[in-house]
C-alpha positions in Angstrom: 0.0 0.0 0.0 1.5 3.3 -1.1 1.9 6.4 1.0 -0.8 8.9 0.5 -3.5 6.2 0.4 -6.2 5.9 3.0 -7.8 2.6 3.9 -11.4 3.6 3.1 -14.7 2.0 4.2 -15.9 0.2 1.1 -16.5 -3.6 1.6 -20.0 -4.7 2.7 -20.5 -6.9 5.7 -20.2 -10.6 5.3 -23.2 -12.3 3.5 -24.2 -9.2 1.6 -24.6 -9.7 -2.2 -22.4 -7.2 -3.9 -24.1 -7.7 -7.2 -27.4 -6.8 -5.7 -25.9 -3.6 -4.4 -24.6 -2.6 -7.7 -20.9 -2.9 -6.9 -18.8 -1.4 -4.2 -20.2 1.7 -2.3 -17.7 4.2 -0.8 -18.5 5.1 2.8 -16.5 7.7 4.8 -14.6 6.4 7.8 -15.3 7.3 11.4 -12.8 10.0 12.7 -12.5 10.7 16.4 -10.5 13.7 17.8 -8.6 13.3 21.1 -7.0 16.7 21.7 -4.5 17.5 24.5 -6.9 18.5 27.3 -4.7 21.2 28.8 -1.6 23.2 27.9 0.5 25.9 29.4 1.1 29.4 28.0 4.5 29.2 26.3 4.3 25.4 26.0 3.0 23.3 23.2 -0.3 21.5 22.4 -1.4 18.8 19.9 -4.5 17.2 18.5 -4.9 13.6 17.6 -7.3 11.9 15.2 -8.2 8.3 15.3 -9.7 6.7 12.2 -11.9 3.6 11.9 -14.3 2.0 9.4 -18.0 2.5 9.5 -20.1 -0.2 11.0 -20.2 -3.3 8.8 -17.4 -2.0 6.6 -13.7 -2.7 6.1 -11.1 -0.4 4.8 -9.8 -0.1 1.2 -7.2 2.3 -0.2 -8.3 5.9 -1.2 -5.7 7.8 -3.2 -4.3 11.2 -2.1 -6.0 11.4 1.3 -4.8 14.0 3.8 -5.6 15.2 7.3 -5.7 18.9 8.2 -5.8 20.2 11.8 -7.1 23.7 12.6 -7.0 25.3 16.0 -9.5 28.0 16.8 -9.1 30.3 19.8 -12.5 31.1 21.3 -12.9 35.0 21.2 -13.6 36.8 24.4 -14.9 40.4 24.7 -12.1 42.8 25.6 -9.3 40.5 24.6 -7.0 40.9 21.6 -7.8 39.6 18.2 -5.4 37.1 16.8 -4.5 35.9 13.4 -2.5 32.9 12.2 0.2 31.7 14.6 -1.2 34.0 17.3 -0.2 37.1 15.5 -1.9 40.1 17.2 -4.0 42.1 14.8 -3.6 45.9 14.9 -5.6 48.7 13.5 -4.6 50.6 10.3 -5.5 54.2 9.6 -8.8 53.2 8.1 -10.0 51.2 11.2 -8.7 53.2 14.1 -5.5 54.6 15.6 -2.7 53.0 13.6 -0.9 50.3 15.5 -3.6 50.0 18.2 -4.3 46.4 19.2 -7.7 45.3 18.0 -10.0 43.7 20.6 -13.2 41.8 20.5 -16.3 43.7 21.5 -19.4 42.2 23.2 -21.6 43.7 20.5 -19.8 41.9 17.6 -19.7 38.6 19.5 -23.4 38.8 20.3 -24.2 39.0 16.6 -22.5 35.7 15.9 -24.0 32.2 15.9 -22.3 29.7 18.2 -20.7 28.1 15.2 -19.5 31.4 13.8 -18.0 32.4 17.2 -16.3 29.0 17.5 -14.6 29.3 14.2 -14.0 33.1 14.2 -10.4 33.1 15.2 -8.1 30.4 13.7 -4.7 30.6 15.2 -3.2 27.5 13.6 -3.8 25.5 10.4 -1.6 22.5 9.6 -0.4 21.5 6.3 -1.9 18.3 4.9 -0.7 15.1 6.5 -0.7 12.0 4.3 -2.9 9.2 5.6 -1.6 5.7 5.2 -4.0 3.7 7.2 -6.1 3.4 10.3 -4.9 4.5 13.7 -4.0 7.8 15.3 -2.8 10.7 13.2 -1.1 13.4 15.3 -0.9 17.1 14.5 2.3 19.0 14.7 3.2 20.5 18.1 1.9 24.1 18.3 3.4 26.7 20.6 0.6 28.2 22.7 0.4 32.0 22.2 -2.3 33.0 24.7 -4.5 31.7 27.5 -8.0 30.7 26.6 -10.0 27.8 25.1 -8.9 26.2 21.9 -11.2 24.1 19.8 -9.6 21.7 17.3 -11.4 20.8 14.0 -10.0 17.9 12.0 -10.6 17.6 8.3 -10.0 14.8 5.7 -9.6 15.6 2.1 -9.3 13.0 -0.7 -8.5 14.0 -4.3 -9.1 17.6 -3.3 -12.6 16.8 -2.0 -13.6 17.4 1.6 -14.9 14.0 2.9 -14.9 14.7 6.6 -15.0 17.7 9.0 -15.2 17.6 12.7 -17.6 19.6 14.9 -16.2 22.8 16.4 -16.6 22.8 20.2 -16.6 19.0 20.8 -15.3 18.4 24.3 -12.8 15.7 23.2 -11.4 18.3 20.7 -10.8 21.1 23.2 -7.6 22.3 24.8 -7.8 24.6 27.8 -4.9 27.0 28.5 -5.3 28.4 32.0 -4.4 31.9 32.7 -2.2 33.2 35.5 -3.9 35.7 37.8 -2.5 38.7 39.5 -3.8 39.9 42.9 -2.2 42.9 44.5 -2.2 44.7 47.9 -0.5 47.9 49.0 -0.1 49.2 52.5 -3.2 51.2 53.6 -1.2 54.0 55.1 2.4 55.3 55.0 4.3 58.1 56.8 6.5 60.7 55.1 10.0 59.5 54.9 9.0 55.8 54.6 9.4 53.8 51.4 6.2 53.1 49.4 5.8 49.9 47.5 3.2 47.5 46.1 3.1 43.7 46.3 1.7 41.4 43.6 0.7 37.8 44.1 0.8 35.6 41.0 -1.5 32.5 41.1 -2.6 29.9 38.6 -0.5 28.0 36.1 2.8 29.7 35.3 5.2 28.3 32.8 8.8 29.6 32.7 8.5 29.6 28.9 5.5 32.0 29.0 7.6 35.1 29.5 5.4 36.6 32.2 6.2 40.0 33.6 4.7 42.6 36.0 4.9 46.4 35.7 4.0 48.6 38.7 2.8 52.2 38.5 1.9 54.7 41.3 -0.4 57.6 40.8 -1.0 60.5 43.2 -4.5 61.1 44.3 -5.6 64.3 42.6 -9.3 64.1 41.9 -11.0 67.4 41.3 -14.6 68.4 42.0 -16.2 71.6 41.0 -18.0 73.5 43.7 -21.7 72.6 44.1 -24.3 71.8 46.7 -23.9 68.0 46.5 -21.2 67.1 44.0 -20.9 63.4 43.0 -17.8 61.5 44.1 -15.1 61.9 41.4 -14.0 59.0 39.3 -10.5 57.8 40.2 -7.9 59.1 37.8 -4.7 57.2 36.8 -3.5 59.2 33.8 0.1 60.1 32.9 -0.5 63.5 34.6 -1.0 61.8 38.0 1.7 59.1 37.5 4.7 59.6 39.9 6.4 56.3 39.7 6.8 53.5 37.2 8.8 50.3 36.9 10.0 48.4 33.9 8.9 44.9 33.1 9.9 42.7 36.0 10.1 39.0 34.9 8.0 36.4 36.8 8.9 32.7 36.5 6.9 31.2 39.3 3.8 31.7 41.4 4.0 33.6 44.6 4.5 37.2 45.9 6.5 39.8 44.0 7.3 43.1 45.8 7.8 46.2 43.6 10.8 48.5 43.9 9.9 51.5 46.1 10.4 55.2 46.5 10.6 57.5 49.5 7.4 59.3 50.2 7.5 63.1 50.7 5.0 65.9 50.9 4.3 65.9 47.1 2.8 62.5 47.3 0.0 63.6 49.8 -2.7 62.9 50.3 -2.3 59.4 48.9 -1.2 57.0 46.2 -3.0 54.7 43.9 -1.1 51.6 42.6 -1.8 49.8 39.4 0.0 46.5 38.5 -0.1 45.1 35.0 0.6 41.4 34.1 1.7 40.7 30.6 3.3 37.8 28.7 5.6 37.5 25.7 3.5 36.2 22.8 4.7 35.3 19.3 4.2 38.8 18.0 5.4 40.7 21.1 4.4 41.5 24.7 0.7 41.2 25.3 -1.1 42.7 28.3 -3.0 40.0 30.1 -4.4 41.8 33.2 -4.3 45.3 34.5 -5.5 46.4 37.9 -8.3 48.9 38.5 -7.6 52.5 39.2 -8.9 53.3 42.7 -9.0 49.7 43.9 -9.2 50.1 47.7 -6.7 47.3 48.2 -4.3 49.3 46.1 -4.7 52.7 47.7 -2.2 54.0 50.2 -3.0 57.1 52.3 0.0 59.3 53.0 -0.2 60.5 56.5 0.3 64.3 56.8 2.1 65.7 59.9 -0.2 65.5 62.9 -0.9 68.2 65.4 -1.9 67.9 69.0 -2.1 70.9 71.4 -2.7 71.8 75.0 -2.9 75.3 76.5 -2.4 76.8 80.0 -5.5 75.9 82.0 -5.6 79.3 83.8 -4.0 82.8 83.5 -4.5 86.0 85.5 -4.9 89.3 83.9 -1.5 90.7 83.0 0.1 87.3 82.9 1.7 85.6 79.9 -0.2 82.6 78.7 0.8 80.1 76.1 -0.4 77.3 73.9 1.8 74.3 73.2 1.7 72.3 69.9 3.2 68.8 69.4 4.0 68.1 65.8 4.7 64.5 64.6 5.3 63.0 61.2 7.2 66.0 59.8 8.9 65.0 56.5 12.6 65.5 55.9 13.7 69.0 55.3 13.9 70.1 51.7 15.0 73.3 50.0 12.3 75.8 49.4 9.8 74.3 51.8 9.3 75.7 55.3 6.9 74.6 58.0 5.4 76.9 60.6 2.8 77.1 63.4 0.3 79.9 63.9 -1.7 80.3 67.2 -5.0 82.2 67.5 -7.0 83.0 70.6 -10.8 83.4 70.6 -13.4 84.5 73.1 -15.7 81.7 74.0 -18.9 81.8 72.0 -21.2 78.8 72.0 -23.4 78.0 69.0 -25.8 75.8 70.8 -27.5 76.0 74.2 -25.7 75.3 77.5 -27.8 72.1 78.0 -26.8 70.6 74.6 -25.2 67.2 74.7 -22.2 68.2 72.7 -21.2 71.9 72.9 -20.3 73.6 69.7 -18.1 76.8 69.6 -17.4 79.5 67.2 -13.9 80.5 66.2 -14.3 83.2 63.6 -12.9 86.7 62.9 -15.8 88.3 65.0 -14.6 86.7 68.2 -10.8 86.6 67.5 -8.8 88.1 70.4 -5.2 87.6 69.3 -3.1 86.0 66.6 0.6 85.3 67.3 3.5 85.7 64.9 4.3 82.5 63.0 6.7 80.1 64.7 9.2 78.1 62.5 9.0 74.3 62.8 12.3 72.6 62.0 11.7 69.2 63.6 9.0 67.1 65.3 8.4 67.8 68.9 6.7 70.3 71.2 6.7 73.9 70.1 5.3 76.6 72.5 3.4 79.6 71.2 4.7 83.1 71.7 3.4 84.5 74.9 0.1 86.3 74.9 -0.7 88.8 77.7 -4.1 88.2 79.3 -6.1 91.5 79.2 -8.8 92.6 81.6 -11.6 92.5 79.0 -10.8 88.8 78.4 -11.8 87.6 81.8 -13.7 84.3 81.4 -12.9 81.3 79.1 -10.9 81.7 75.9 -10.1 79.1 73.3 -6.8 78.5 71.4 -6.6 77.2 67.9 -3.2 76.1 66.5 -2.6 75.7 62.7 0.3 74.0 61.0 1.2 75.6 57.7 3.6 74.8 54.9 5.2 77.7 53.0 6.6 77.3 49.5 7.0 79.6 46.4 6.0 82.7 48.5 2.7 81.2 49.5 1.4 79.6 52.7 -1.0 76.7 52.8 -2.8 75.0 55.7 -2.0 71.4 56.5 -3.6 70.8 59.9 -5.8 72.9 62.2 -6.9 72.3 65.7 -10.6 72.0 66.7 -12.4 75.0 68.0 -13.5 74.4 71.5 -11.1 71.5 72.3 -11.2 71.3 76.1 -7.4 70.9 76.2 -7.2 74.2 74.3 -9.2 76.4 76.7 -7.7 78.9 79.2 -9.7 80.5 82.0 -8.6 84.2 82.4 -9.2 85.4 85.9 -9.1 89.0 87.3 -5.9 90.0 89.0 -5.8 90.6 92.8 -2.9 93.1 92.6 -2.2 92.6 96.3 -5.8 93.0 97.5 -8.5 90.6 98.5 -10.2 88.7 95.7 -13.5 90.2 94.7 -16.7 88.4 95.3 -17.1 87.3 91.7 -13.4 86.2 91.3 -13.5 82.6 92.6 -10.4 81.7 90.7 -8.3 84.9 91.1 -4.6 84.6 92.0 -1.6 86.9 92.4 0.0 87.6 89.0 3.4 86.2 88.1 6.4 88.4 88.8 7.6 87.8 85.2 5.9 90.0 82.7 6.1 90.0 79.0 5.9 93.2 77.0 2.7 93.5 75.0 4.9 94.1 72.0 5.6 90.4 71.9 1.9 89.7 71.1 0.3 90.2 67.8 -2.9 92.2 68.3 -6.1 91.1 66.7 -5.7 91.5 63.0 -6.2 90.0 59.6 -3.1 88.3 58.1 -1.5 90.4 55.3 -3.0 89.7 52.0 -5.8 87.3 51.3 -6.9 84.8 54.0 -5.5 81.4 53.2 -7.7 78.4 52.4 -8.6 75.9 55.2 -9.5 72.3 55.3 -13.0 70.8 55.9 -16.0 73.0 55.7 -14.0 76.2 55.7 -13.7 75.8 51.9 -11.2 77.4 49.6 -10.7 81.0 48.6 -8.8 83.0 46.1 -6.8 81.4 43.4 -7.3 77.9 44.9 -11.0 78.2 44.9 -11.0 79.4 41.4 -9.1 76.4 40.3 -11.7 74.0 41.7 -12.0 72.5 45.1 -9.7 69.5 45.6 -11.5 67.0 47.8 -9.0 64.5 49.2 -10.6 61.1 49.5 -8.1 59.9 52.0 -7.1 62.8 54.3 -8.5 66.3 54.6 -6.3 68.9 52.9 -7.1 72.2 51.3 -7.2 73.0 47.7 -4.2 75.3 47.9 -2.1 72.5 49.4 -3.1 70.2 46.6 -2.1 72.8 44.0 1.2 73.3 45.7 1.9 69.6 45.7 1.2 69.6 42.0 3.8 72.2 41.4 6.3 70.6 43.7 5.9 67.2 42.1 8.7 66.4 39.7 8.8 64.0 36.7 7.7 60.4 37.1 10.2 58.3 38.9 11.1 55.1 37.0 12.4 51.8 38.3 13.7 48.7 36.8 13.7 45.3 38.4 15.7 46.4 41.5 15.3 49.4 43.8 17.4 52.4 43.3 17.5 56.1 43.8 14.7 58.2 42.4 15.3 59.3 38.9 15.1 63.1 38.2 
């Protein structure tokens, strides 16, 4: 029997009169596909066809018979379109942006029949394989170019005539290529001066031949809302304008955790960072993105803790005495040129906004009840910083409230970072009338002899407005001036004013880029 001849079903069963049947009748053989059930990305896959005679028939030669194997990758919405040998299809100028990877859409897939979808994306077609008899016929080994579901369809041609075609989607003719999955988690908070990083966890089937890699990006939180009565929450933004850090492709050869290179967090990264990790693999036509994280994923958001402020004032002071507030600053970032930190202290006459019998007293600290405002105090390091002394005046007798504010100054402007709470019990001072050597008056239950040490009143800033416009504040105080005109920046992680956000945008330099190992931040 010569090569290229197929043993074909032609002979009737025993006892059948051939003459009555008008000679030999040709009946196609039975072909069964047994594809490799699973393959790994970067590995190889095969199909196998087993031939046998139809029931009641034996096999006779059929000239020029060949087997052809076709592998179809089942299309999925949102994933790239592939051509022969897993070549990624890209748009030309007539279809879209030239060079852009074409992807399947849910709309076009919904318009296909199951058969059309099954055969819409052939990624491999074998050459004809000569058939010489019954038994298994094996396809060539095919390098797997993407994860997904591959349906094999086997065909038999004889004398250029198609005599058999398999059914697309048959379970025995299906190869599954599992995909690796990327899960990520970033620290929920970080302090200035610490190193920020992300961690990816690769799970699933990972073949060393797949050429998997992960790329990490960090974006500063800079969502902008326009002023309005009830503005909707902004959509998270992770555009090149917000990107402050990016790594190269970091190779991954096994499942498990992968920690990104990091960078030191400073003021310009407040109020927070959004991480996005991208998993890709090296396909036959280049690197293909397999999975990309969601911008704004809570597990990938790191809040940058701004310097904290806690305060306590003198509990009591007599008229004529010097009284002080004391601020404790923590979490101050490392010093840098052109950026200065300072504290301001204000003193307000007590004015309640609700009744004395209210469950939670609310107080007003506004220009109309401002008593004094000290000169700014430079802050060079974390720790306790006392306010300049303020001389208690006779008209202040009663309870007064201090409010301390931490500011950052840069480019000739000053922006609020943290402000104390009006009416904080630790920030109240009771001013009592001075005895001046006599007996305390009937209404002066808390009077005392004044201290011998006096401070000239010139050391105290009298009630006044700060030079120029009043600076924006956090929370419900809103934003004014240029910051307000630029749009109110609502920090989703930590309260900070619009002016501070604008300052951070100016301070922020070009995106830092990292390779596969940590290094110094690139300019």
